[in-house]
C-alpha positions as CSV (number, residue, x, y, z in Angstrom):
1,M,-105.7,175.9,123.1
2,A,-105.3,179.3,124.9
3,T,-108.3,180.6,126.8
4,Y,-107.4,184.2,126.2
5,T,-106.1,185.8,123.0
6,L,-104.6,189.3,122.3
7,P,-107.3,191.3,120.4
8,E,-106.3,193.3,117.3
9,L,-106.2,197.0,117.6
10,P,-109.2,198.7,116.0
11,Y,-106.9,201.2,114.3
12,D,-103.3,201.5,113.2
13,Y,-100.4,202.6,115.5
14,A,-100.5,206.2,114.3
15,A,-104.3,206.7,114.6
16,L,-104.1,208.5,118.0
17,E,-101.4,211.0,117.1
18,P,-100.5,213.5,118.4
19,V,-102.0,212.5,121.7
20,I,-100.3,209.1,121.8
21,D,-97.1,208.4,119.8
22,P,-97.2,205.3,117.5
23,Q,-94.3,203.8,119.2
24,I,-96.1,203.8,122.5
25,I,-99.2,202.2,121.0
26,E,-97.1,199.4,119.4
27,L,-95.1,198.6,122.6
28,H,-98.2,199.0,124.8
29,H,-100.3,196.6,122.7
30,D,-97.8,194.2,121.3
31,K,-95.6,193.8,124.4
32,H,-97.4,194.8,127.6
33,H,-101.0,193.7,126.7
34,A,-99.6,190.5,125.1
35,A,-97.8,189.8,128.4
36,Y,-101.0,190.0,130.4
37,V,-102.7,187.6,128.0
38,K,-99.8,185.1,128.2
39,G,-99.7,185.5,132.0
40,A,-103.4,184.7,132.3
41,N,-103.1,181.6,130.2
42,D,-99.9,180.4,131.9
43,T,-101.5,180.8,135.3
44,L,-104.6,178.8,134.3
45,E,-102.3,176.0,133.2
46,Q,-100.4,176.2,136.6
47,L,-103.7,176.1,138.5
48,A,-104.8,173.0,136.5
49,Q,-101.5,171.3,137.4
50,A,-102.0,172.2,141.0
51,R,-105.5,170.6,140.9
52,D,-104.2,167.4,139.2
53,K,-101.4,167.0,141.7
54,E,-103.4,168.3,144.7
55,Q,-100.5,170.5,145.4
56,W,-101.8,173.7,146.9
57,G,-98.8,175.4,148.4
58,S,-98.7,178.1,145.7
59,I,-102.5,178.7,145.5
60,N,-102.4,182.2,147.0
61,G,-99.7,183.4,144.6
62,L,-101.5,181.8,141.6
63,E,-104.8,183.3,142.4
64,K,-103.2,186.8,142.7
65,N,-101.4,186.2,139.4
66,L,-104.6,185.2,137.6
67,A,-106.4,188.3,138.9
68,F,-103.5,190.6,138.0
69,H,-103.1,189.3,134.4
70,L,-106.8,188.7,133.7
71,S,-107.7,192.2,134.9
72,G,-104.9,193.7,132.9
73,H,-106.2,191.9,129.7
74,I,-109.7,193.0,130.3
75,L,-108.9,196.7,131.1
76,H,-106.6,197.0,128.1
77,S,-109.2,195.4,125.8
78,I,-111.6,198.1,126.8
79,Y,-108.9,200.8,126.7
80,W,-108.2,200.4,123.0
81,H,-111.8,200.7,122.0
82,N,-112.4,203.7,124.3
83,M,-110.1,205.8,122.1
84,T,-110.4,207.1,118.5
85,G,-108.6,209.7,116.5
86,D,-112.0,211.3,115.8
87,G,-113.0,211.5,119.5
88,G,-112.8,214.1,122.2
89,G,-115.2,216.8,123.4
90,E,-118.1,215.7,125.5
91,P,-121.0,213.4,124.8
92,L,-124.0,215.2,123.3
93,A,-127.6,214.1,122.4
94,A,-126.9,215.4,118.9
95,D,-124.3,212.7,118.5
96,G,-126.6,209.9,119.6
97,V,-125.2,209.6,123.1
98,G,-127.7,211.5,125.0
99,D,-128.5,208.7,127.5
100,L,-124.8,208.7,128.6
101,A,-124.7,212.5,128.8
102,D,-127.8,212.5,131.0
103,A,-126.4,209.8,133.2
104,L,-123.1,211.7,133.7
105,T,-125.0,214.8,134.7
106,E,-127.3,212.9,137.1
107,S,-124.4,211.0,138.7
108,F,-121.8,213.8,138.9
109,G,-123.8,217.0,138.7
110,S,-122.3,218.0,135.4
111,F,-120.0,216.8,132.7
112,A,-117.3,219.2,134.0
113,G,-117.7,217.7,137.5
114,F,-117.3,214.2,136.1
115,K,-114.3,215.1,134.0
116,A,-112.5,216.7,136.9
117,Q,-113.1,213.7,139.2
118,L,-111.9,211.1,136.6
119,T,-108.9,213.3,135.8
120,K,-107.9,213.5,139.4
121,A,-108.5,209.9,140.1
122,A,-106.3,208.8,137.2
123,A,-103.6,211.4,137.7
124,T,-103.2,210.7,141.5
125,T,-102.9,206.9,141.4
126,Q,-99.9,206.1,143.6
127,G,-97.6,204.1,141.3
128,S,-99.3,202.1,138.6
129,G,-103.0,202.2,138.1
130,W,-106.1,203.3,136.3
131,G,-108.9,205.9,136.5
132,V,-112.2,204.2,135.6
133,L,-115.8,205.3,134.9
134,A,-118.0,202.4,135.9
135,Y,-121.7,201.5,136.0
136,E,-122.7,200.4,139.5
137,P,-125.7,198.0,139.2
138,V,-127.1,198.2,142.8
139,S,-127.7,202.0,142.7
140,G,-128.0,202.2,138.9
141,R,-125.6,205.1,138.8
142,L,-122.2,205.9,137.3
143,I,-119.2,206.0,139.6
144,V,-115.5,206.8,139.3
145,E,-113.1,204.2,140.6
146,Q,-109.3,204.4,141.2
147,I,-107.7,201.0,140.4
148,Y,-104.3,200.2,141.7
149,D,-102.2,197.9,139.5
150,H,-105.3,196.2,137.9
151,Q,-107.5,195.4,140.8
152,G,-107.9,197.6,143.9
153,N,-110.6,200.1,145.0
154,V,-113.2,198.5,142.9
155,G,-116.9,198.1,143.9
156,Q,-117.9,194.5,143.4
157,G,-120.2,194.0,140.4
158,S,-119.4,197.4,138.8
159,T,-118.8,197.4,135.1
160,P,-116.0,199.6,133.6
161,I,-117.1,201.6,130.6
162,L,-114.3,204.2,130.2
163,V,-110.7,203.5,131.4
164,F,-107.7,205.8,131.5
165,D,-104.4,203.9,131.8
166,A,-102.1,205.6,134.2
167,W,-99.3,203.1,134.1
168,E,-96.0,204.6,133.1
169,H,-95.7,202.4,130.0
170,A,-98.8,204.1,128.7
171,F,-97.1,207.5,128.4
172,Y,-93.5,207.7,129.6
173,L,-91.8,207.7,126.2
174,Q,-93.8,210.8,125.2
175,Y,-94.8,212.6,128.4
176,K,-91.9,211.6,130.6
177,N,-93.0,211.9,134.2
178,Q,-95.8,214.3,133.5
179,K,-98.8,211.9,134.1
180,V,-101.2,214.8,134.6
181,D,-100.4,216.1,131.1
182,F,-101.1,212.7,129.6
183,I,-104.4,212.3,131.4
184,E,-105.5,215.8,130.2
185,A,-104.5,214.9,126.6
186,M,-106.5,211.7,126.8
187,W,-109.8,213.6,126.8
188,R,-109.0,214.5,123.1
189,V,-109.3,210.9,122.0
190,V,-112.2,209.5,124.1
191,N,-114.6,207.5,121.9
192,W,-118.0,208.5,123.3
193,Q,-119.8,206.2,120.9
194,D,-118.0,203.2,122.4
195,V,-118.5,204.4,126.0
196,A,-122.3,204.9,125.3
197,K,-122.6,201.4,123.9
198,R,-120.9,200.0,127.0
199,Y,-123.2,202.0,129.3
200,A,-126.3,200.7,127.5
201,A,-125.0,197.1,127.7
202,A,-124.1,197.4,131.4
203,K,-127.6,198.7,132.2
204,E,-129.2,195.7,130.3
205,R,-127.2,193.2,132.3
206,A,-127.7,195.0,135.7
207,Y,-130.6,192.9,136.9
208,N,-128.5,189.7,136.7
209,L,-126.0,191.3,139.1
210,L,-128.2,192.7,141.8
211,L,-127.9,191.2,145.2
212,V,-131.6,191.0,145.8
213,P,-134.6,190.4,143.4
């Protein structure tokens, strides 16, 4: 039985138009995300075989493959729920996400400052990567991370709560090579209710991740 499974989309393929074309959502979810799920499961099987046979010549490659595919699966699973056709704007107390709004201001000086930093982080990834808003448990603050492929430039223990996919497969059919335009458009579909729930959950779990009591 597979350890990881492809989650269903929380909306139909056309739900994020005109920001993201339905064809992109279908290919991105059904092909690319599915490939990461399969890759993670296949790599777990290969690691089990290596243990059974005590053949460790491929261990470095297998561990890198597991990290790549598993991180891809996790980031995409967050990505789908981070978006909604009724999203956009900025988080406001009137919408029930005041704690998140306050945390963004405290961590970045203002919502505008946060938005500018995440936009630049996502848009300037070299090659394939992500721009990520994460909760960092040691300081208890929010940080922006720039993830290359699915793994690099990540503070250990930080929890992603908002992710912008900057891989070409996320936008190329619609935005061609204009990654900046895609990232700017992404702000129109951010699901702040989902981000706020992830922020609250990350804070609750923080004490289990701290390095010292």
